[in-house]
LOZA-305654 format. One record per residue: residue in one letter; x, y, z of N, C-alpha, C, O, CB in turn. Coordinates in steps of 0.1 Angstrom, whole numbers, plus 2048, in hexadecimal, padded with zeros to 3 digits. Glycine has a CB too. Layout:
AXYZXYZXYZXYZXYZ
...
//
This chain:
M8B67A08208C17A58278BA7A68368B07AD8388C77B3822
A8C079E8418BD79E84C8BD7AC8548C67B48528C4795851
R8B37AF85D8B57BC8638B97BB8718B67B08768A87C5861
V8C07C38788C47C28868B67C588E8AF7CF88D8D07CE888
K8B37BB8968A57BA89E8A57C68A88AF7CA8AD8A37AC8A5
E8987CA8AC89A7D28B98977C98C58917BE8C38917E08B9
E89B7CC8D189A7C68DC88C7C18E088A7B78E68A17CD8E5
K8857C88DE8757C68DF86C7C68D486D7CF8CC86F7D08E7
P8647BF8D385B7BE8C68517C88C784C7CB8D28547B18C4
C84C7CE8BE8447D78BB8347D48BC82F7CC8B48497DB8AF
I82C7DA8C581F7D48C88157D58BD80A7CF8BC8197DA8D5
Q8197DE8B480F7DD8A88127CF8A080A7CA8988127EC89D
D81E7CA8A281F7BC8998157B189C8157A689682D7B589B
Y80C7B48A78037AA8AD7F57AD8AA7F17B88AA8057A88BD
T7EC7A38A87DF7A38A67D87A68B47DF7A48BE7DA7978A1
R7CC7AA8B57C57AA8C27C579C8CA7C879A8D67B77AE8BF
E7C27938C07C07878C47CB7808CA7C97778D27BC7818BC
E7D87838C67E477F8C97E87858D77ED77E8DF7ED7838BD
L7E57948DA7EA79B8E57DF7948F17E27948FD7E97AE8E2
S7D478E8EB7CC78A8F77D277E8FE7CF77B90A7BE7868F2
G7DA7788F77E276C8FD7EF7709037F476990C7E67618F1
L7F477C8FF7FD7839067FD78891380478591D80078A900
I7F37939127EF79C91E7E57969287DA7949247E87A8918
K7E67949337DE79093A7D979B9477E07A294D7E378493E
P7CC79A9487C17929437C07989337C37A392F7B179494E
A7BA78D92C7B779091E7B179C9187B57A090D7B178691A
F7A87A292079F7AC91D7A77B891B7A27C09137957AD928
R7B37BA9227BC7C49217BF7C79147C07D39117C67C1928
A7C17BC90A7C57BD8FC7BC7C48F67C07CA8EC7C67B18F6
K7B07C78F87A67CE8F17A97DD8F57A97E68ED7967CA8F4
Q7AB7DF9027AE7ED9067BA7F28FF7B87FC8F87B17EE914
V7C77EA8FE7D27ED8F97D07F18E97D77FB8E47DA7E28FC
Y7C77EA8E37C47ED8D57BD7FA8D27C18018C97BB7E38D0
S7B37FD8DC7AC8098DC7B78168DF7B68208D97A18078E6
W7BE8148E77C981F8E97D38208DD7D682B8DA7D181B8F7
L7D78168D77DE8178CC7D881B8BE7DF8208B57E480D8CA
Y7CC8188BD7C78198AE7BA8228B17B58288A67C28088A7
H7B48258BC7AA8308BD7B183E8C47AD84A8C179E82B8C6
K7B783C8CA7C084A8D17CD84B8CE7D38558D27C084B8E1
Y7D28438C57E08448C27EB84A8CA7F38528C77E084A8B7
V7EA8448D57F68468E18048408DB8058378D27F183E8F2
N80C8458E181983E8DD82283C8E982E83B8E78218478D3
S81D83A8F482283590181782B90980B82D90882584290A
F81C82290F81381A91880F82292480482092981A80D91D
Q81782A92881583493480783C93380084093C82283F935
E80383E9257F78459217E983E9207DE84391F7FA84A914
M7ED82F9227DF8279237DA8289327DD81F9397E181691F
K7D38319357CE8349407C88299487CA8279537C683F93F
N7BF8239407B78199477BF80A9497B980094D7AA81793E
L7CB8099477D27FD94C7D97FF9587DD80B95A7DC7F8944
P7DB7F895E7E07F696B7F07FB9697F67F895F7DF7E5970
K7F780597380380897180D7FC96F8167FD96680680F97C
A80B7F29778137E59778147DF96881E7D996480D7DB981
L8087E09618067DA95380C7E594A8107E193F7F77D7950
Q80B7F194D8107FB9448207F99438277F993980C80A949
E8257F694F8357F595183A7E894A8457E79458397F4961
E8307DD94A8347D09468347D293783E7CE93182B7C494A
L82A7D89318287D99228367E091D83D7DB9148197E391E
A8387ED9258457F49208507EC91F8587EC9158487FE92A
S8527E292985E7DB9298607D291F86A7CC91E8607D5935
Q8557CF9188537C190F8517C69008557BF8F68447B8915
Y8497D49018487D68F284B7E58F084C7EE8F98387D28ED
R84D7E78E384E7F68DF8417FB8D583A7F38CF85D7F88D8
I83F8078D483580B8CE8368128C182D8118B982F8118D5
E84281A8C08458228B684F81D8AD85A8228AF84982D8BA
P84E8148A385780F89B85C818890865813889852805897
L85782488E85B82E88385B83A88885383D89185382D878
T86484488386485088586485887A86A85387086C85488C
L85E86587885B86C86D86B87186B87387387484E878870
A86E87285E87987685987688485387B88E85787C86C84F
K86E88384886A88E84185A88C83A856881837875891835
K85389783A8468958338448A182684A8AB82883A89783E
E83D89F81D83C8AB81582C8AA8108258A080E8478AB808
Q8288B68108178B980C8168BD80081D8C77FD80F8C5814
S80E8B77F880A8BD7EB7FE8C97EC7F68C97F58058AF7E1
K7FD8D07E37F28D97E47E68D17DE7DD8D97DE7F58E67DC
D7E38C67D97D88BD7D97D58B57E57CD8AC7E47DA8B47CF
G7DA8B77EF7DA8B07FC7E08A57FF7DD8A080A7D08AD7FE
S7EA89F7F67EF8937F77FB8968018008A18017F288C7E9
I7FF88C80980A88E81381488381080F87780E80588F822
K82088480F82987A80E83387A81B83A88381F83087D800
Y83286E81F83A86C82A846863829847859822832867832
L85186783185D85F83085E85B84085E86384A86C868829
F86084C84086084884D87084585287884384985783A84E
E87484385D88183F85F87C83286987383287188C84B866
L88682886688481B86D88F81A87B89782387D88780E862
H88D81188289881088F8A480F8888AD81588E89780489A
D8A880A87D8B48058788BA81286F8C581186B8B37F886F
G8B381C86E8B88278648B18268568B083084E8C8825862
N8AD81A8538A781B84589982284589382484F8A580C840
T89682683A88882F83887F82882C88382282288D841833
V87482B83086882882685F83282485F83A82D86081E82B
E85783381A84E83B81783E83781983A82B81885184080B
A83784181B82983E81C82084B81582685581782583B82D
V81684C81080F85680980085780D7F884F80B8108547FB
L7FD8648157EC8648167E786B8097EC8768057E686E826
L7DC8658037D786D7F87C78707FB7BE8697FE7D98647EB
L7C887C7FA7BA8827FA7B087F7EE7B08877E57BA8917FB
M7A98757EE7A08727E479487B7E179187E7D679D8667E5
K78D87E7ED7838887EB7838927F678588E8027768827E9
K78189F7F47828A98007748A98087698A48047868BA7F9
K7768B081276B8AF81975E8B88147618C180B76F8B3827
Q7528B581774B8BE80E73F8C081C73C8B88247458B67FD
F73A8CF8197328D48207248D781C7218D88117378DD824
N71B8D882570C8DC82170B8EB8237148F28287008D382A
E7008F081F6FF90181F6FF90682C70091282E6F2907817
D6FD8FF8346FC90384370A90384A70A9088556F38F984C
G7158FE8437218FD8477248EE84E72F8EC852723909850
S71B8E684F71E8D88557228D084B71F8D183F7148D285B
V72A8C48507328BC8477288B28417208AA84773D8B484F
K7288B48347208AA82B72589E82971F89382B71C8AF81E
Q73289F82573A89282574A89482875089C82273888A817
Q74E88B83175C88C83476688782A76487E82175E885840
E77388D82C77D88A82277E87B81F77987382778B88E826
K78487881278586781279586780E79B86E80577885D805
Y79A85E8167A785D8137AC84F80F7A48468137AE86181D
T7B884A8077BE8408077CD8428097D384A8047BB83C7FC
V7D28388127DF83B8167E882C80D7E482080D7E083C829
C7F48328077FB82780280882580A81082E80C7FF8287F3
I80881A81081381381881D80B81281980380980E80C823
S82A80C8188368028148357F581C82F7F5827845808816
C83C7EB81783D7E181D84D7DA81F8507D18268347D9817
Q8547E18178637DD81886C7EA8158687F58108677D180B
V8777E881A8807F48178887F08098907E780988B7F7824
G8847F87FE88B7F47F08827E87EC8787E57F389E7F07F1
C8867E27E087D7D77DB8867CE7D388F7D37CD8707DD7D3
K8837C07D288B7B77CA8867B87BC88E7B67B488A7A87CE
V87A7BC7B98757BA7AB87B7C17A087C7BD7948677BE7AA
G8817CF7A68897D679B8827D978D8887D67828957CD799
C8777DF78E8727E47828787F077B87E7F97828647E7786
A8787F276F8817FA76887D80A76C88681276D87F7F7759
F87080B76D86A81776F86881C77B86382877D86081676A
C86C81378786A81879587781D79C88281879A86480B79D
L8758287A488082D7AB8848277B688F8297BB87F8397AD
T87A81E7BA87D8167C988780B7C488F8067CC86F80E7D1
A8878077B88917FD7B389F8007B38A87F77B288D7F97A7
K8A180F7B28AE8147B18B980F7BB8C480C7B98AE8227B1
S8B280E7C78BB80C7D58B97FA7D78BE7F37E08B38177E6
G8B47F67CF8B17E57D18AC7E27DC8A87EB7E38BD7DD7D1
F8AB7D67E08A47CF7EB8AC7D27F88B87D07F78A27C07E8
I8A87D78038AF7D98108AA7D081D8B17CA8248AE7E8814
A89D7D081D8977CA8278867C882787F7CE81F89C7D1832
N8827BF8308737BE83086F7C78408767C984B86F7AA830
L8647CA83C85E7D28478577C984E8527C08488557DD844
T8567CA85E84C7C186783F7C586483C7CF85C84F7C2878
A8357BD86B8287C286A8257CF87181E7D886D8207B986F
G82C7CF87C82B7DD88582E7EA87C8277F487C8367DD892
E83A7E787583C7F586C8347F786383280285F8497F7866
I82E7ED85D8247F08538177F78588128008528207E684D
V8127F18658087F686C8098048727FF80C8738067ED876
E81580687581981387A81781F87181582A87682781487E
Q81881C86381982585980B82C85980A83985881D81E84D
I7FF82485A7F382885B7EF82E8677E88388677EC81D859
R7F38288727F082F87F7F683E8807F08488837F582588C
Y80283E87E80984B87F8028578747FF86287781A84987B
I7FF8508687FA85A85F7EA8608647E686C8637FA85384E
K7E38558697D585986F7D886487A7D386F8787CE84C876
K7DF8608857E286A88E7E88788897E388288C7EB865898
D7F287787F7F688487B7EC88E8757EE89A8757FF883872
N7E088686F7D788E8687CB89086F7C18958697D588885D
D7CC88A87E7C088C8847B488687E7A988B87F7BE899884
I7B68778787AC8728727A686887C7AD85E87F7AE86C866
D79A86988279386488D79285488978F85087E78686C88F
A79484E89479583E89578683888E78682D8887968388A6
N77C84088E77083988876F83D87976683887276383D890
R77884687277B84986478083E85E78A838863783853862
R77B83985278282D84C78A83484078883F83B777821847
L79382B83D79B83083179F82482979D81882E7A9839836
N7A582781D7A981C8177B981A8147C18248117A181B80B
I7BC80E8147CB80B8167CE80380B7C87F98077CE802824
V7DA8088047E08007F97EE7FD7FB7F68067FE7DF8087EC
Y7F07F27FA7FE7EB7FD8057EF7EF8077E67E77FD7D87FF
M8097FC7EC80F7FC7DF81B8087DF81D80F7D58037FF7D4
G8218087EB82C8107EE83780B7E98388057DE82D8137FC
M84280E7F38518047F184E7F77F28477F27FB85C8077FD
G8547F07E98557DF7EB8497D87E583F7DE7E18557DB7FB
E84B7CC7E58437C27DE83C7BD7EC8437BB7F684C7B67D5
P82D7BC7EC8257B77F88277A87F982B7A38038177BA7F7
L8257A27EE8267937EF83478D7F08347817F282078E7E3
D83F7957EF84D7907F485079280185B78F8068587977EE
N84479880884679781883A79581D83779B82784B7A481E
L83278B81882678781C82178482881678782B82577F817
V82A77F83282277A83F82178984781578B84B82B76F84A
P82B79284882679D84F81C7A88498167B184F8317A3852
V81D7A583A8117AC8348047A98367FB7B18358117AC827
A80379D8387F679583C7F279984A7E779D84E7F978583C
Q7FD7978527FC79A8617F67A98627EC7AC86880B79986A
S7FD7B385C7F77C085B7E87C18577E07C785E7FE7C9853
S7E57BA84C7D77BB8487CD7B88547C37BE8577D47B283D
R7D27AD85A7CA7A78657C87B18717BD7B38757D279A86B
V7D27B98757D37C587E7CA7D08797C37D78817E17CA880
F7CC7D386C7C57DD8667B67DA8697B07E486E7C87DE858
A7B07D18667A17CA86279C7C88727907C78737A17BA858
D7A37C787E79D7C388A7917CF88E7927DC88E7AB7C2896
P7877CB89177B7D689477E7DB8A17767E48A476C7CF893
D7867D88AA78A7DE8B67977E88B279B7F08BB78D7D38C2
G79D7E88A77A67F08A37A57F989B79D80189E7AE7EA8A0
M7AB7FB88F7A780488579C80187C7998088737B280787C
A7967F687E78A7F187878B7F58677837FD86277D7F7880
I7957F08607967F58537957E584C79E7DC84B7A57FF850
A7887E68477847D984278D7D38377957DB8327787DA83E
P78C7C58337967C28297917C681C7997C481279B7B4829
H7857CB8187807D080E7857DF80C7827E58027727CF80E
R78E7E38157927F18157A27EF8137A97F981478C7FA822
Q7A57E58117B67E080F7B77DB8027AF7D37FC7BB7D381A
T7C27E07FC7C67DB7EE7D37D77EE7DB7E07F27C57E57E4
I7D87CC7EC7E67C67ED7E87C87DD7DF7C37D57E87B47F5
S7F27CE7DA7F97CF7CA8057C87CA80D7C97D37FE7DF7C5
T8057BF7C08117B57BE8157BA7AE80E7BF7A680C7A47BF
S8237B67AD8287B579F8267AA7978297A778C8347B779E
G81F7A27A081979479982178879D824780794819795787
L8247867A882A7797AD81F76F7AF81876E7B983277C7BB
S81F7687A48107617A380F7557AC8047517B080E75B793
T81C74F7B08197447B98157497C780F7427CF82473B7BA
K81A7577CA81675C7D78077627D77FF7627E181F7677DA
I8047667CD7F57697C87EC7607CE7E27637D47F27687B9
T7F17537CC7E87487CF7E97447DF7DF7407E57EC73B7C7
K7F47487E37F67477F17EE7527F97E974F8048057497F5
L7EE75F7F37E67677F97D77667F97D076A8037E87727F4
G7D175E7ED7C475B7EC7C174F7F57B574E7F87C175A7DF
K7C97467FA7C773E8057C67438127BE73D81A7D0736805
L7CD74D8167CB7528237BD7598287B975B8347D575C823
G7B675B81E7AA75E81E7A776C82779D76C82D7A3753823
L7AF7768267AF7828297A578B8247A279582B7B9787827
G79F78781979479181379679E80E78D7A580B78B79481C
V7A57A180C7A87AD8057A97AE7F87AB7A47F27B27B1809
N7A77B97F07A87BB7E47B77B87DE7C17BA7E57A37C97E2
L7B67B47D17C27AF7CB7C57B87BD7BC7B97B57C079F7C7
A7D17C07BB7D47C87B27E27C17AB7EC7BE7B17D57D77B9
I7E17C079E7EC7BE7987F37C778F7EC7CC7867EB7B4794
S8007C97918087D378B80C7CC77E8147C377D8157D8793
L8057D07738097C77688117CE75C81B7CA7587FC7C2762
H80B7DA7588157E57518187E174481D7EA73E8237E9758
A8177D473E81B7D27308117C572F80D7BF73982C7D072B
V80F7C47218057B971D80D7AE7158067A670E7FA7C0714
D81A7AD7158207A371082D7A07198317AA71F8227A6702
D83379471983E79072184A79971D85079F72584178171E
E84C7987118597A070B85B7B07128657B37188577A26F9
L8507B771084F7C47158517C372785A7C972E8407CB70F
R8477BB72A8477BA73B8557B57408597BA74B83C7AF741
E85C7AC7398697A973E8737B573D87D7B574587079E737
Q8717C07368797CA7348767D473F87F7D97468787CF726
L8687D67418647DE74C8637D575A8657DC7658557E4749
M8617C975B8617C47678697B57668637AB7638537C376C
P8757B776987D7AA76887779F76F87979476A88A7AB76D
I87079F77986879578085F78D77885978377C86179B78A
N85D79176C85478B76385977D75C852775756850795758
K86677D76086E77175B86C76676386D75B75E87D77275A
A86776977186375D77885575D77985075277C86A75D785
Y84D76877784176777883A76F76C83677B76C83F76B785
N83876676183376C75682377075681B76B75F83776274B
I81F77874D81277C74980877074E80076F75881177F739
Q80B76674380175A7467FF7547547F475075780574F73E
S80875475C80B74D7698027587737FB75477C81D74D76E
I80476576F7FC76F7777EC76E7767E576E78080177C773
I7E876C7677DB76C7657D875F76B7CD75F7717D876F757
D7DE75576A7D674776F7D674977F7CE7427857DF73676A
A7DE7507867DE7507947D175A7967C975679E7EC75679A
V7D07647907C37707937B87687927AF76A79A7C277E788
K7B675E7867AA7577847A574F79179974F7947AC74E778
D7AF7497997AC7427A37AB74B7B07A77467BB7B77387A4
F7AD7577AF7AE75F7BC79F7617C17967627B87B576F7B9
P79C7617CE78E7627D378A7737D279177C7D678D75D7E4
V77F7747CA77D7847C976F7847CF76777B7CC77E78C7B8
N76B78E7D775E7927DA7547967CF75779E7C675F79C7E2
D7497917D073F7937C573D79F7C17387A17B673478F7C8
R7417AB7CA73F7B77C674C7C07C274D7CC7BE7387BD7D0
K7577B77C47647BC7C17687B67B07637AE7A976F7B67CD
R7757BF7AE77D7BA7A278A7BA7A678F7C17AF77B7C2794
V7927B079E7A07B179E7A47BD7957A07C078A7A67A5798
M7AE7C479E7B47D17997BF7CF78F7C77C77937BA7D87A5
F7C17D27847CD7D377A7D47E27797CE7EA7727C87CD76C
E7DE7E377F7E47EF77F7EC7EF7727F37E576F7EC7F078C
Y7EC7FB76A7F57FC75F7F880975E7F181375A7EF7F7754
L80680976180E81576081081A75181681474981B813765
V80B82674E80C82874081883473C81983F7417FD82B73A
I81F82D73482E83473182D83872382A82F71A83B82A734
K83084472082D84C71183884170884383E70C832861711
D83283E6FD8398376F383F8296F68478246EF84483E6EF
V83A82470283E81770683380D707833801702844819712
N82981270E81E80770D80F80F70D80680C7158207FC71C
D80F8197058058217067FC81F6F97F38276F680982F709
S7FF8166F07FA8166E37ED8106E37E980B6ED80280E6D9
M7E58116D87D780B6D87DB7FC6D77D47F46DD7CC8116CB
D7E47F76D07E67EB6CF7E77E46DB7E37D86DC7EE7E96C9
A7EE7EB6E57EF7E76F37E27E46F87DF7DA6FD7F77F06FC
A7DA7EE6F87CB7EF6FE7C37E36F97BB7DD7007C37FC6F9
K7C47E06EC7BD7D36E87C47C66EA7BD7BC6EA7BB7D46DA
K7D17C66EC7D67B96F47D17B77037CD7AC7077E67BA6F4
L7D17C170A7CF7C27187BE7BE71A7BB7B77237D37D271E
L7B67C27127A87BE70E7A97AE70D7A47A67157A27C6700
S7B07AA7037B079B7047B57927107B17877137B67976F8
L7C07997157C879171F7BC79172B7BA7867307D8799724
L7B579C72E7AC79A73A79F79673779679A73D7AB7A5743
N79E78F72D79078972878B77E731792774732790783719
G78077F73877B77574077E77575077B76C75877E76A73A
I78578175178A78576078279076578379B75F799789761
K77B78F77277579A77777F7A577C7847A578776B797781
S7817AD77278C7B87767897C67737807CA76C79A7B576F
K7917CC7787917DB77579F7E27717A97DD77778B7E3781
V7A17EB7697AE7F07647B17FC7697A88057687AF7F1755
N7BC7FF7717BF80B7747CA81376D7D681076F7C280B781
L7C681B7667D382075D7DA82C7657D383476B7CE82774C
I7E782C7667EF8347707F883E7687FF83875F7F882977A
Y7F884A76980185076380F8507668118547717FE85B764
F81A84D76082984A76582C85A76A82A865764835844757
N83185877683586677C84686877A84E86278283186578E
P84A86F77285887276E86187577C85C87B78585887F763
Y86A87177B876874787884877780886874775879867793
G88A87B7898988807818A187377F8A386B7888A188B78A
G8A68737738AF86976D8A685E7668AC8557618B8862779
T89A85F76689385475E89285674F89086174A885852764
E89284D74988E84D73988384E735881852729892842732
F87884B73D86B84873A86485773B86986074186483D743
K85A85873585086373284286073983D85573B84E864721
R83C86D73C82D86C73F82686C731829873727827879749
P81C86473181586272680A86F72380587572C80E854726
E8078717147FE87A7137F08797177EB86E7167FE87C708
E7E888371C7DC88271F7D287B7167C987371A7D988C722
K7D387F70A7CB87A7007CE86C6FE7C48656FB7CE8806F4
D7D98676FE7DE8586FC7D58507077CE8467057F08566FF
M7D88577157D284F7217C184E71E7BA8447217D6858730
K7BE85771A7AD8587187AB84F70D7A184770E7A6868715
A7B284E7027AE8456F77B08386FA7A982F6F57B58466EB
F7BA8357037BC8267097B08227127AB8177117CA825712
Q7AB82D71B79E82972479482671C78E81B71C79983372F
E78F83071278582E70A7838247017788226FC783837704
Y78F81B6FE78E8116F67898047007807FC6FE79B80F6EE
L79280570D78E7FA71577F7FA71A7797F071D7977FA71F
T77980771B76E8077247638047197597FD71D76D81672C
H76480870B75B8087017587F86FE74F7F46F875F8126F5
H7647F07027667E36FF7607DB70E7617CF70F7767E26FB
G75A7E27177567DA72475D7D872F7587D37397547D0722
L76C7DC72D7747DC7387747EA7417757F573D7837DA732
H7717E874D7717F075577E7F77597867F276076B7EC75F
C77F80475578E80A75578E81B759788824754796808744
T79781C76379682B7667A48307657AE82876579082F775
I7A583D7657B38437657B584A7747AE8537797B484E758
R7C18447787C48497867C88587867D185D77F7D183F78C
E7C086078E7C686E78D7D186F7947D286A79F7BD878791
S7DD87778F7E98777947E78817A07DF88B7A17F487B78A
K7F087C7AA7F08857B68008897B980A8827B77E787D7C2
G8008967C080E8977C78188997BD8248967BF81288B7CE
L8138A17B181F8A27A58268AE7AA8308B17A381A8A4795
D8228B77B682B8C27B88348BE7C483C8C67C98238CF7BB
I8348B17C983D8AB7D28458A17CD84589F7C18378A67DE
S84B8987D485388D7D18498807CF8478767D685E8897DE
A8438827C58368787C38378697BE82F8617C082D87F7B9
A8448687B784685A7B384A8517BF8518557C985085A7A7
C8468447BD84983C7CA85883B7CA85F8397C084282D7CA
G85E83E7D986C83D7D887484A7D888084B7DB8708357CE
Q86A8557D28728627CF8788697D888386F7D686A86B7CA
L86E86A7E68738727F087E8697F888886F7FE8668787FA
R87E85E7F98898578008968597F78A185B7FD885847801
D8958587EC89F8597E18A58677E38B18687E389A8577D3
N89E8707E38A187E7E58AA8817EF8B48887EE8958867E7
E8A587A7FB8AC87D8088B987580A8C387A8118A3879813
L8B98688038C78608048D18687FA8DD8677FD8C484F7FE
E8CE86F7EE8D48777E98DD8827EE8E88847EB8CE87A7E3
K8D48887F88D98927FE8E488C80A8EC89580F8CD899804
E8E588080D8EE87B8178FB87780F9058758158E786E81E
V8FB8768039068737FB91187F7F891C87C7F290186D7EF
//
């Protein structure tokens, strides 16, 4: 679905190299990047080392704030769920996950800073239509621009006083299918990685896909150096088609073939996300099939508890079944972890905060 375009482009749509060709003299682009991504300013007038004439020129040609905060919820575990409103009134979610708390030495000095992962959206809604996903409820509405993707991180870093030189991890695993919006997603990845900007290296960026095998190949050829995560969730095509209708177009074997050709850093593995649903895909037989399926692939399995939400027929699995599943895979040499559930006391499920707010409008 086409969106109504803003009169002025968002400056976060551009890499520093591109801005160097648009802003004269070219060195000003580095200064603009510093103001945007180190000092988090929201107006060109705040860029004090730019000539006033250039400030005015930039203000007439570009905008800085493509998102506004509609709502946020904070969990007792430190996670924060953000609902952002776009210029056309649509909304998307992002979430800041506190992975490790700040640690102190005996004298009160900081031993280790907090570690964060930010989960970001790339679309309003989603075309994939997974049976377990709340985002799919409203269908696909629109693609986000690169600037709208970038701004989710910039806003969250500013909102939480996360210093520019502090690194965090990014996962394209919010609303939408990243590979269905590949060009803006790839552009946002380049912006994130720029050493004169946020300097979030590609190895700290993970693109999660429901398995668009032909586009996995395209992503690999872009040479971004990012991590790849596959939302698998089932070990045979029959069940996967029930859970993820997109499997009819991109079956499991096509995904496995594409993954085998994907360039992976020697120290990295392809992540296979496996959302565990009680009495659906949590059996020991499924664990055995998963082990066989991933044989020969440098991979890691991330088991995820299904987060129930109102109206869903699916249930959260038992802890003992999750551990048994993990232990079987680990015992047979497959690296496997269980993702710790975050934000269970807030609108934790992907799309839940957005859906709650839309329900209020009806």
